[in-house]
C-alpha positions as CSV (number, residue, x, y, z in Angstrom):
1,M,0.0,0.0,0.0
2,L,1.2,3.5,-0.9
3,L,0.3,6.6,1.1
4,L,-0.3,9.7,-1.1
5,T,-0.7,13.1,0.6
6,G,-1.7,16.5,-0.6
7,F,-2.0,19.8,1.2
8,D,-5.0,22.0,2.1
9,V,-5.3,25.5,0.6
10,F,-3.1,28.2,2.0
11,S,-2.2,31.8,1.7
12,N,-4.3,33.6,-1.0
13,F,-4.8,30.5,-3.1
14,K,-8.3,29.3,-3.6
15,K,-7.2,25.8,-4.4
16,N,-4.2,23.6,-4.0
17,P,-3.3,21.3,-7.0
18,S,-1.5,19.0,-4.6
19,W,-4.8,18.0,-3.1
20,E,-6.8,18.3,-6.2
21,V,-4.5,15.9,-8.0
22,A,-4.2,13.6,-5.1
23,R,-7.9,13.1,-4.7
24,A,-8.2,12.5,-8.5
25,I,-6.0,9.5,-8.3
26,E,-8.0,6.2,-8.6
27,M,-5.5,3.4,-8.3
28,E,-5.5,0.2,-6.3
29,D,-3.5,0.1,-3.1
30,V,-3.3,3.9,-2.8
31,I,-4.5,5.7,0.3
32,I,-5.0,9.4,0.2
33,E,-4.7,11.9,3.0
34,K,-5.1,15.7,3.2
35,I,-2.5,17.5,5.2
36,P,-3.0,20.9,7.0
37,V,-0.6,23.7,6.1
38,S,0.9,23.9,9.6
39,Y,4.5,23.3,10.7
40,E,3.8,21.9,14.1
41,D,0.8,19.8,13.0
42,V,2.7,18.0,10.2
43,K,5.5,17.0,12.6
44,N,3.0,14.9,14.5
45,I,0.7,13.9,11.7
46,T,3.5,12.2,9.7
47,R,4.2,9.9,12.6
48,E,0.6,9.2,13.1
49,L,0.0,8.3,9.5
50,L,3.0,6.0,9.4
51,Q,1.6,4.2,12.5
52,K,-1.9,4.1,11.2
53,H,-1.4,2.9,7.7
54,K,2.0,1.2,7.9
55,P,2.5,2.0,4.2
56,Q,5.0,0.3,1.9
57,A,5.8,3.8,0.4
58,V,4.9,7.4,0.8
59,I,4.6,10.1,-1.9
60,S,3.7,13.6,-0.8
61,L,2.6,16.4,-3.1
62,G,2.9,20.2,-2.6
63,L,2.4,23.4,-4.5
64,A,5.4,25.3,-5.9
65,D,3.7,28.3,-7.5
66,G,6.0,29.9,-10.0
67,R,7.8,26.8,-11.1
68,A,7.3,26.0,-14.7
69,Q,7.7,22.2,-14.5
70,I,6.9,19.4,-12.1
71,S,9.8,18.8,-9.7
72,I,10.7,15.8,-7.7
73,E,12.7,16.7,-4.6
74,M,16.0,15.0,-3.7
75,V,16.8,16.5,-0.3
76,A,14.8,17.4,2.9
77,I,16.6,19.7,5.3
78,N,16.2,20.1,9.1
79,F,15.3,23.7,8.9
80,M,12.1,25.9,9.2
81,H,12.1,29.5,8.0
82,A,9.0,31.3,6.9
83,K,8.6,34.5,4.9
84,K,4.8,34.1,5.5
85,P,3.0,32.3,8.3
86,D,1.3,29.0,7.9
87,N,-2.4,28.5,8.3
88,R,-2.1,28.7,12.1
89,G,-0.3,32.0,11.9
90,Y,3.1,30.4,12.8
91,A,6.1,31.8,11.1
92,P,9.3,30.1,12.4
93,S,12.6,31.8,11.9
94,R,15.8,29.8,11.5
95,K,14.6,26.9,13.5
96,K,15.4,23.2,13.3
97,I,12.4,20.8,12.7
98,F,13.7,18.2,15.2
99,E,16.7,19.0,17.4
100,D,17.8,15.4,17.4
101,G,17.4,15.0,13.6
102,E,20.1,14.8,10.9
103,D,20.9,18.0,9.1
104,A,19.3,16.5,6.0
105,Y,17.8,13.3,4.6
106,F,17.8,12.2,1.0
107,S,14.6,11.0,-0.7
108,T,14.3,7.2,-0.7
109,L,12.1,7.1,-3.7
110,P,13.6,5.9,-7.0
111,V,13.9,9.5,-8.0
112,F,15.8,9.2,-11.3
113,S,13.7,6.2,-12.4
114,I,10.6,8.4,-12.0
115,L,12.2,11.3,-13.8
116,D,13.3,9.1,-16.7
117,R,9.8,7.7,-17.1
118,W,8.3,11.2,-17.0
119,H,10.7,12.2,-19.8
120,E,9.7,9.1,-21.8
121,K,6.1,10.3,-21.5
122,R,7.2,13.9,-22.4
123,I,6.1,15.3,-19.0
124,P,7.9,18.5,-18.2
125,S,9.9,17.8,-15.1
126,Y,13.2,17.9,-13.3
127,V,15.0,16.9,-10.1
128,S,15.1,19.7,-7.5
129,Y,17.8,19.8,-4.8
130,H,16.0,22.2,-2.5
131,A,12.5,21.7,-1.2
132,G,12.5,25.2,0.4
133,T,12.0,25.9,4.1
134,Y,8.2,26.1,4.2
135,V,5.7,23.4,5.3
136,C,6.4,21.2,2.3
137,N,10.0,20.6,3.4
138,T,8.9,20.1,7.0
139,L,6.4,17.4,5.9
140,F,9.1,15.7,3.6
141,Y,11.7,15.8,6.4
142,S,9.3,14.6,9.1
143,F,8.2,11.5,7.2
144,L,11.8,10.5,6.7
145,Y,12.7,11.4,10.3
146,H,9.9,9.3,11.8
147,A,10.4,6.4,9.4
148,K,14.0,6.1,10.4
149,R,13.1,6.0,14.1
150,M,10.4,3.4,13.5
151,N,12.8,1.2,11.5
152,M,10.6,1.6,8.4
153,N,12.9,1.1,5.5
154,I,10.5,2.3,2.8
155,P,10.5,4.7,-0.2
156,I,9.5,8.2,0.9
157,G,9.6,11.3,-1.2
158,F,8.1,14.6,-2.3
159,I,6.9,16.0,-5.6
160,H,6.2,19.7,-6.1
161,L,3.5,20.6,-8.6
162,P,3.2,24.0,-10.3
163,S,0.0,26.0,-10.5
164,S,-2.7,24.5,-12.7
165,E,-4.1,26.3,-15.8
166,D,-7.2,27.6,-14.0
167,M,-5.0,29.2,-11.2
168,V,-3.2,31.6,-13.6
169,L,-6.1,32.9,-15.8
170,K,-5.8,36.4,-14.3
171,R,-2.1,36.3,-13.5
172,E,-0.2,37.4,-16.6
173,N,2.9,35.5,-17.6
174,R,2.6,33.0,-14.7
175,P,3.9,29.5,-15.5
176,Y,1.6,26.5,-15.1
177,V,1.3,22.8,-16.0
178,K,-2.1,21.4,-17.1
179,F,-4.0,19.5,-14.4
180,N,-4.2,16.3,-16.5
181,T,-0.5,16.3,-17.1
182,M,0.2,16.6,-13.3
183,R,-2.3,13.8,-12.7
184,K,-0.5,11.6,-15.2
185,A,2.9,12.5,-13.6
186,V,1.7,11.4,-10.2
187,E,0.1,8.2,-11.5
188,T,3.4,7.4,-13.3
189,A,5.5,8.1,-10.1
190,I,3.2,5.7,-8.2
191,E,3.6,3.0,-10.9
192,V,7.4,3.3,-10.9
193,T,7.5,3.1,-7.1
194,F,5.3,0.0,-7.1
195,R,7.7,-1.6,-9.6
196,H,10.6,-0.6,-7.5
197,L,9.0,-2.3,-4.5
198,S,8.4,-5.5,-6.4
199,S,11.9,-5.7,-7.9
200,P,14.4,-8.1,-6.3
């Protein structure tokens, strides 16, 4: 079973494609959970979801408004720093996520296998080496942190989605990727991850 997560709306956005795409996925053995945009909440929710579902893999989705392509993240860093507050009004400044955590964790998804398959399908995408310091990175890091402490040696990773076409209608020259393309990308990432799990 694979756990797929997407975020609730935040800031001035009226929708979040990470959740819209996640809930549009209809695949066997995929459980979908909506995540609040809250630093402190996700630090605990990640542990609770791992305990509840005991997934074989985790893929989390987030919005990266302004990016022109889908990006799969390689590194989660132990750092929180906000230019704008989360949905609970919290804006951490130069803080660690977990004091006893490593400085960084690498994604344990088959990142380059996913990227290669995306490119075979002509999906605009790249590997990103910085997931930022907002709640997306905190979620990514927290899943890896808790999995390590729970001795869960499973693929865990994060995919940033750009804005969808309907989000940029009144925002001149703002990049986007079509919703159906993003859905296909996530379905492909899940398929590649399942194949990775079944390989010897």
